[in-house]
VMD Tcl script that draws the C-alpha trace (Angstrom):
set ca {
  {103.81 82.75 94.56}
  {106.27 81.16 92.16}
  {109.59 81.95 93.88}
  {111.44 84.09 96.44}
  {115.00 85.40 96.52}
  {117.28 84.34 99.41}
  {120.99 85.25 99.45}
  {120.67 86.36 95.82}
  {119.43 82.85 94.94}
  {116.05 82.15 93.34}
  {114.15 79.71 95.57}
  {111.21 77.84 94.06}
  {109.48 74.51 94.63}
  {112.15 71.81 94.75}
  {114.90 74.18 95.95}
  {117.02 73.34 98.99}
  {117.01 75.72 101.96}
  {118.79 75.68 105.34}
  {116.84 76.56 108.50}
  {118.78 79.22 110.44}
  {116.39 81.01 112.84}
  {114.15 79.22 115.35}
  {113.61 81.96 117.96}
  {109.91 82.37 118.83}
  {108.81 79.86 116.17}
  {105.13 79.15 116.93}
  {105.61 80.10 120.57}
  {102.42 79.89 122.61}
  {100.58 77.55 120.25}
  {98.72 74.76 121.97}
  {98.99 72.44 118.95}
  {102.02 70.21 118.64}
  {103.59 71.18 115.29}
  {106.43 69.37 113.56}
  {109.15 72.01 113.33}
  {112.41 72.32 111.37}
  {115.73 72.09 113.20}
  {118.41 74.79 112.95}
  {121.19 73.82 110.55}
  {119.19 71.18 108.68}
  {118.58 71.42 104.93}
  {115.01 71.04 103.63}
  {113.27 70.90 100.24}
  {110.60 73.50 99.45}
  {107.34 71.75 98.48}
  {105.13 74.83 98.28}
  {104.28 78.29 99.57}
  {101.78 79.13 102.29}
  {99.12 81.81 101.66}
  {101.23 84.26 103.71}
  {104.33 83.50 101.61}
  {106.06 81.06 103.95}
  {107.53 77.70 102.99}
  {105.94 74.29 103.16}
  {108.74 71.71 103.44}
  {108.88 68.26 101.86}
  {110.47 66.73 104.97}
  {107.99 68.30 107.42}
  {104.26 67.90 107.14}
  {101.65 69.14 109.61}
  {97.91 68.79 109.91}
  {95.64 71.63 108.87}
  {94.95 73.90 111.84}
  {92.63 76.79 112.55}
  {94.48 80.05 113.20}
  {93.16 83.36 114.47}
  {95.28 86.05 112.85}
  {95.40 89.35 114.75}
  {92.36 88.21 116.73}
  {90.03 88.82 113.80}
  {90.74 86.68 110.78}
  {89.96 82.96 110.99}
  {92.33 80.95 108.75}
  {92.50 77.19 108.24}
  {95.83 76.01 106.80}
  {98.83 73.85 107.38}
  {101.37 75.94 109.32}
  {104.14 77.24 107.08}
  {107.53 78.67 107.98}
  {108.54 82.27 107.25}
  {111.10 82.60 104.45}
  {113.30 84.91 106.56}
  {114.05 81.94 108.82}
  {115.98 80.25 105.98}
  {118.96 80.73 103.70}
  {119.64 79.19 100.32}
  {121.44 75.88 100.81}
  {124.24 76.39 98.34}
  {126.26 73.21 97.88}
  {129.74 73.35 99.33}
  {132.43 73.61 96.71}
  {135.20 71.03 96.63}
  {138.38 72.35 98.20}
  {141.91 71.36 97.31}
  {143.50 69.51 100.20}
  {147.03 70.55 101.04}
  {149.19 68.34 103.24}
  {151.51 70.28 105.49}
  {154.18 68.66 107.59}
  {155.07 70.44 110.80}
  {158.52 69.70 112.19}
  {159.30 70.45 115.81}
  {161.69 73.32 116.28}
  {164.28 72.93 118.98}
  {165.98 75.97 120.44}
  {169.17 75.61 122.37}
  {169.35 77.70 125.50}
  {172.72 79.00 126.54}
  {173.48 78.42 130.18}
  {175.55 81.01 132.08}
}
mol new
graphics top color blue
foreach p $ca { graphics top sphere $p radius 0.5 }
foreach p [lrange $ca 0 end-1] q [lrange $ca 1 end] { graphics top cylinder $p $q radius 0.2 }
display resetview
C-alpha cells in the first residue's frame, strides 16, 4: 500500500496523522502494547499487512496473532486507519484586540 485518503488528504509514509478513536483498541490482548493517545499527532512510518498504520513514535515487538481463530499471523501490531484523521496544520489567525467598557445603567427610583 502506497497511501490512503483521510479527510480528503493523501496520507503516505512521512505524513502526520492525529489519533482520534481509542475505543476497544486491542481490548482483551494479553500482551502489553505501546498505544497511541487520543489527540496526539504521529508520523506514519509504514503500513501493516491489513492496511493499518505503523507509527514512527510508537514501536512494538512482533507478536503472534490468531485472526478469526484460524489464521496465524506474526507481525508488529498496527493501528487501523479509521482511528486517525489527517493532521492538517493550523492556519495562522489574525488577532483582533477588543476593548470592553462597562456599561452603567441608571435606575430611576420612585
